[in-house]
C-alpha positions as CSV (number, residue, x, y, z in Angstrom):
1,X,-42.6,17.5,68.8
2,X,-44.0,18.5,72.1
3,X,-46.8,21.1,72.5
4,X,-44.2,23.6,73.8
5,X,-41.9,23.1,70.8
6,X,-44.9,23.3,68.5
7,X,-45.9,26.7,70.0
8,X,-42.4,28.0,69.8
9,X,-42.1,27.0,66.2
10,X,-45.4,28.7,65.4
11,X,-44.3,31.9,67.2
12,X,-40.9,32.0,65.4
13,X,-42.7,31.3,62.0
14,X,-45.3,34.0,62.6
15,X,-42.6,36.5,63.7
16,X,-40.5,35.9,60.6
17,X,-43.5,36.2,58.4
18,X,-44.6,39.5,60.0
19,X,-41.2,41.2,60.3
20,X,-40.2,43.7,57.6
21,X,-36.6,42.7,57.9
22,X,-34.5,39.6,58.9
23,X,-34.5,38.7,62.6
24,X,-31.6,37.3,64.6
25,X,-32.0,34.6,67.2
26,X,-31.5,37.2,69.9
27,X,-34.4,39.3,68.4
28,X,-36.6,36.3,68.4
29,X,-35.7,35.6,72.0
30,X,-36.7,39.2,72.9
31,X,-40.3,38.4,71.9
32,X,-40.7,36.5,75.1
33,X,-41.0,37.5,78.7
34,X,-38.0,36.7,80.9
35,X,-39.7,33.8,82.7
36,X,-40.7,32.1,79.4
37,X,-37.7,33.0,77.2
38,X,-36.4,30.0,75.2
39,X,-32.8,29.3,74.9
40,X,-30.8,30.1,71.7
41,X,-30.5,26.4,71.1
42,X,-34.3,25.9,71.3
43,X,-34.8,28.6,68.7
44,X,-32.1,27.3,66.5
45,X,-33.7,23.9,66.7
46,X,-37.1,25.1,65.5
47,X,-35.4,27.1,62.7
48,X,-33.9,23.9,61.5
49,X,-37.3,22.2,61.6
50,X,-38.8,25.0,59.6
51,X,-36.1,24.7,57.0
52,X,-36.6,21.0,56.7
53,X,-40.4,21.5,56.3
54,X,-39.8,24.0,53.5
55,X,-37.3,21.8,51.6
56,X,-39.9,21.1,48.8
57,X,-41.8,24.4,48.9
58,X,-41.7,27.5,46.7
59,X,-40.1,29.5,49.5
60,X,-37.3,28.9,52.0
61,X,-35.9,30.1,55.3
62,X,-32.4,31.5,54.9
63,X,-29.8,33.1,57.2
64,X,-28.3,36.4,56.0
65,X,-26.0,39.0,57.6
66,X,-28.9,40.6,59.5
67,X,-30.6,37.4,60.6
68,X,-33.2,34.9,59.3
69,X,-36.0,35.5,56.8
70,X,-38.4,33.8,54.5
71,X,-37.8,34.3,50.8
72,X,-39.0,33.0,47.4
73,X,-36.7,30.4,45.9
74,X,-34.5,31.6,43.1
75,X,-35.8,29.1,40.6
76,X,-39.3,30.6,41.1
77,X,-38.3,33.9,39.6
78,X,-39.5,33.5,36.0
79,X,-43.1,33.0,37.4
80,X,-43.1,35.2,40.4
81,X,-41.9,38.2,38.4
82,X,-45.0,38.1,36.3
83,X,-47.2,39.1,39.3
84,X,-46.2,42.7,38.9
85,X,-46.4,45.0,35.9
86,X,-43.7,47.2,37.3
87,X,-40.3,46.3,35.8
88,X,-37.2,46.2,38.1
89,X,-34.4,48.6,37.3
90,X,-31.7,47.2,35.1
91,X,-28.3,48.0,36.3
92,X,-25.5,48.8,33.8
93,X,-22.4,46.7,33.5
94,X,-20.3,49.6,34.7
95,X,-22.3,49.9,37.9
96,X,-22.2,46.1,38.6
97,X,-18.4,46.1,37.9
98,X,-17.9,49.0,40.3
99,X,-20.0,47.2,42.9
100,X,-17.9,44.0,42.4
101,X,-14.7,45.9,42.9
102,X,-15.9,47.5,46.1
103,X,-17.0,44.1,47.4
104,X,-13.7,42.3,46.5
105,X,-11.2,45.1,47.1
106,X,-12.7,47.1,50.0
107,X,-11.9,49.5,51.3
108,X,-11.3,51.1,48.0
109,X,-11.3,54.6,46.6
110,X,-13.0,55.8,43.4
111,X,-9.6,56.4,42.0
112,X,-8.6,52.8,42.6
113,X,-11.7,51.7,40.8
114,X,-10.9,53.9,37.8
115,X,-7.3,52.6,37.7
116,X,-8.5,49.0,37.7
117,X,-11.3,49.5,35.2
118,X,-9.3,51.8,33.0
119,X,-12.2,54.3,32.7
120,X,-13.8,57.0,34.7
121,X,-16.4,56.1,37.3
122,X,-19.4,58.5,37.0
123,X,-20.6,60.3,40.0
124,X,-24.1,58.9,39.3
125,X,-22.8,55.3,39.7
126,X,-21.4,56.0,43.1
127,X,-24.5,58.0,44.2
128,X,-26.7,55.1,43.1
129,X,-24.7,52.5,45.1
130,X,-24.8,54.8,48.2
131,X,-28.5,55.5,47.8
132,X,-29.2,51.8,47.5
133,X,-27.3,51.3,50.8
134,X,-25.0,48.8,49.1
135,X,-21.8,50.8,49.8
136,X,-20.8,53.5,52.2
137,X,-17.9,55.7,53.0
138,X,-15.8,54.1,55.8
139,X,-12.9,56.6,55.9
140,X,-10.5,58.7,53.9
141,X,-7.1,57.7,52.6
142,X,-4.3,59.7,54.1
143,X,-3.0,61.1,50.9
144,X,-3.4,64.5,49.2
145,X,-7.1,65.2,48.6
146,X,-8.1,62.6,51.2
147,X,-10.2,60.6,48.8
148,X,-13.2,58.7,50.3
149,X,-12.8,54.9,50.8
150,X,-15.8,52.8,50.1
151,X,-16.9,49.4,51.5
152,X,-20.0,47.3,51.3
153,X,-22.8,47.4,53.9
154,X,-24.9,44.9,55.8
155,X,-27.7,45.8,53.4
156,X,-25.5,44.6,50.5
157,X,-25.0,41.3,52.2
158,X,-28.8,40.9,52.9
159,X,-29.7,41.9,49.4
160,X,-27.5,39.3,47.8
161,X,-28.3,36.6,50.3
162,X,-24.9,36.5,52.0
163,X,-24.1,35.9,55.6
164,X,-20.7,37.4,55.3
165,X,-18.1,38.5,52.7
166,X,-16.6,35.1,52.8
167,X,-19.6,33.8,50.9
168,X,-18.9,36.0,47.9
169,X,-18.5,33.8,44.7
170,X,-15.2,33.6,42.9
171,X,-14.7,36.5,40.5
172,X,-14.8,34.1,37.6
173,X,-18.3,33.1,38.6
174,X,-19.8,36.6,38.2
175,X,-18.5,37.6,34.7
176,X,-22.1,37.1,33.4
177,X,-23.7,40.3,34.6
178,X,-27.0,39.4,33.0
179,X,-27.3,36.7,35.6
180,X,-26.7,39.3,38.3
181,X,-29.6,41.4,36.9
182,X,-31.8,38.3,36.9
183,X,-31.1,37.8,40.6
184,X,-31.9,41.5,41.1
185,X,-35.2,40.9,39.3
186,X,-36.1,38.2,41.9
187,X,-35.1,40.5,44.8
188,X,-37.3,43.2,43.3
189,X,-40.2,40.7,43.2
190,X,-39.6,39.7,46.8
191,X,-39.5,43.4,47.9
192,X,-42.8,44.0,46.3
193,X,-44.3,40.9,47.9
194,X,-43.0,42.0,51.3
195,X,-44.5,45.5,50.8
196,X,-47.8,44.0,49.8
197,X,-47.8,41.8,52.9
198,X,-46.9,44.7,55.2
199,X,-49.8,46.7,53.7
200,X,-52.2,43.8,54.3
201,X,-51.0,43.5,58.0
202,X,-51.4,47.3,58.5
203,X,-54.9,47.3,57.0
204,X,-56.1,44.5,59.3
């Protein structure tokens, strides 16, 4: 790798480590002055090199809906979670089923969800999903009462490590909601790690 490529790789790596959110290739390009701006292909090349270098490490570089970011590998969760005393919130089966229905049937109304599940959906469940920025109101159905229609957000895709809705697993693969909570545990650990890293950067 040339000196120029090495410098570019180091800049991309540093930017992704320092950023509080995923970065797109375009955002990485914007770090450079016009007369030194690398091409998209050049940045994509160094991203691939970084991914290859991390193939046997405890963290990885992944692409999500909002861009690229470093994250702890899922199989590290049992150990990484022990770094913090704070326990992640456990989500009920009802909330996770509601989220799944929004993801797979969107746009969908609360009434639709209740018809499918056969039970009422509590206001608290919908409020929690909206407050987490996992779902949002995208319109209202043109029927009496004009009920709100819900859909998932970009934050939902980022949280569950998805680039787009086409990467959602088959419904049969998510019947074990305990495994979903385990993934949320890992995400919680990652959020705490990112917060600690940002605090360290701010204090320096």
